[in-house]
C-alpha positions in Angstrom: -206.5 258.3 -74.1 -202.7 258.2 -74.6 -202.7 262.0 -74.8 -203.8 262.1 -71.1 -201.6 259.2 -69.9 -199.4 261.5 -67.8 -202.4 262.9 -65.9 -203.6 259.4 -65.1 -200.3 257.7 -64.3 -198.7 260.5 -62.3 -201.0 259.8 -59.4 -199.6 256.4 -58.8 -196.1 257.4 -57.6 -197.7 260.1 -55.5 -200.1 257.7 -53.8 -197.4 255.0 -53.4 -195.0 257.5 -51.8 -197.6 258.4 -49.2 -198.4 254.7 -48.6 -194.7 253.9 -48.3 -194.3 256.3 -45.3 -196.3 254.2 -42.8 -194.7 251.1 -44.2 -191.3 252.7 -43.5 -192.2 253.5 -40.0 -193.4 249.9 -39.6 -190.1 248.5 -40.8 -188.3 250.4 -38.1 -190.2 248.3 -35.6 -190.0 245.1 -37.6 -186.9 245.1 -39.8 -187.6 241.7 -41.2 -190.7 243.1 -42.9 -189.0 245.3 -45.5 -190.2 243.2 -48.5 -193.5 245.2 -48.6 -191.7 248.5 -48.5 -189.2 247.4 -51.1 -191.9 246.2 -53.5 -193.8 249.5 -53.1 -190.7 251.6 -53.8 -189.9 249.5 -56.9 -193.5 249.9 -58.2 -193.4 253.6 -57.5 -190.2 254.0 -59.4 -191.7 252.2 -62.4 -194.8 254.4 -62.3 -192.6 257.5 -62.0 -190.6 256.6 -65.1 -193.9 256.1 -67.1 -195.2 259.5 -65.7 -192.0 261.2 -66.7 -191.9 260.0 -70.3 -195.6 260.6 -70.8 -195.2 264.2 -69.6 -193.7 265.3 -72.9 -197.0 264.8 -74.8 -198.8 266.8 -72.0 -196.3 269.6 -72.3 -197.2 270.1 -75.9 -200.9 270.3 -75.0 -200.2 272.8 -72.1 -198.1 275.0 -74.5 -201.0 275.0 -76.9 -203.3 276.2 -74.1 -200.9 279.0 -73.4 -199.4 277.9 -70.1 -196.4 280.0 -69.1 -193.2 278.5 -70.3 -191.4 279.2 -67.0 -194.0 277.1 -65.2 -193.6 274.2 -67.7 -189.8 274.3 -67.3 -190.0 274.3 -63.5 -192.4 271.3 -63.6 -190.2 269.5 -66.0 -187.1 270.1 -63.9 -188.9 269.1 -60.7 -190.3 266.0 -62.5 -186.8 265.0 -63.6 -185.4 265.2 -60.1 -188.4 263.5 -58.6 -188.1 260.7 -61.1 -184.4 260.4 -60.4 -185.2 260.1 -56.6 -187.9 257.5 -57.3 -185.5 255.4 -59.4 -182.8 255.8 -56.7 -185.4 254.6 -54.1 -186.3 251.7 -56.3 -182.7 250.8 -56.9 -181.9 251.0 -53.1 -184.9 248.7 -52.5 -183.6 246.2 -55.0 -180.1 246.2 -53.5 -181.2 246.2 -49.8 -181.2 242.4 -49.4 -177.5 242.4 -50.6 -176.3 245.3 -48.5 -178.1 245.6 -45.2 -176.2 248.8 -44.5 -178.6 250.7 -46.9 -181.7 249.6 -45.0 -181.9 253.0 -43.3 -181.8 254.8 -46.7 -184.7 252.6 -47.9 -186.7 253.5 -44.8 -186.0 257.2 -45.1 -186.6 257.4 -48.8 -190.4 257.8 -48.6 -190.0 261.1 -46.6 -187.7 262.5 -49.3 -190.1 261.3 -52.0 -193.1 262.8 -50.4 -191.4 266.2 -50.3 -190.4 266.2 -53.9 -193.6 264.7 -55.2 -195.6 267.3 -53.3 -193.7 270.2 -54.8 -193.7 268.7 -58.3 -197.4 267.8 -58.0 -198.3 271.4 -56.9 -196.6 272.9 -59.9 -198.2 270.2 -62.1 -201.6 271.0 -60.7 -201.1 274.6 -61.8 -200.3 273.4 -65.3 -203.2 271.0 -65.5 -205.8 273.2 -64.0 -204.9 276.4 -65.8 -203.6 278.4 -62.8 -200.1 278.6 -64.1 -199.1 282.1 -63.1 -195.5 283.0 -62.2 -194.3 286.2 -60.6 -190.8 287.5 -61.1 -189.8 290.6 -59.3 -187.5 293.2 -60.8 -185.4 295.8 -59.0 -188.0 298.6 -59.7 -190.4 296.9 -57.3 -192.7 295.6 -60.0 -193.6 292.0 -60.5 -194.4 290.4 -63.9 -197.2 288.0 -64.0 -197.1 285.5 -66.9 -200.1 283.5 -67.9 -201.6 282.3 -71.2 -203.4 285.6 -71.5 -200.4 287.9 -71.7 -198.2 289.8 -69.3 -199.3 292.3 -66.7 -197.1 294.1 -64.3 -197.9 294.7 -60.7 -196.1 297.3 -58.5 -195.7 297.1 -54.7 -198.9 299.0 -54.1 -200.9 296.3 -55.8 -201.7 298.3 -58.8 -201.9 296.4 -62.1 -200.1 298.0 -65.0 -201.3 296.7 -68.3 -200.9 298.4 -71.6 -199.9 301.7 -70.0 -203.0 301.9 -67.8 -202.8 301.8 -64.1 -205.6 300.0 -62.3 -205.9 299.4 -58.6 -206.9 296.0 -57.4 -209.5 297.5 -55.1 -211.2 299.2 -58.1 -211.5 295.8 -59.9 -213.7 294.3 -57.2 
């Protein structure tokens, strides 16, 4: 069960960020009701930290399945920045009663969090569900596709170049 902790816990900060958005809109209308939003951001920050630190164990499992290293690195980088933003949001939420000037930052934070958590989650979904394919273009007009099953090259015409053979995508269907 602990081996899959990341996959279970990671959904909490995602959901809490989406729930925080309507609460943030509500606090614009009723500024005295920021307690709920602050509590949600603090809880989301704690869940994000657990998700971040449990991700290392999942990374090892993904590497064993042959997920592209570049995708894992991108997800890890996005996860780091997303966690930093969640912790910043939680910290702002803790400090908001002391410094009312940061109230607007607390209210805007869910929008930023939703953007980052969506991007991070998209890449994480590719890792978790085995669709981790990255294309990198080179100056010759070819793109390299990395996956757990090896490397194929694709030129601008859509022809797959694998092991010296040229195949057209239309021929594969």
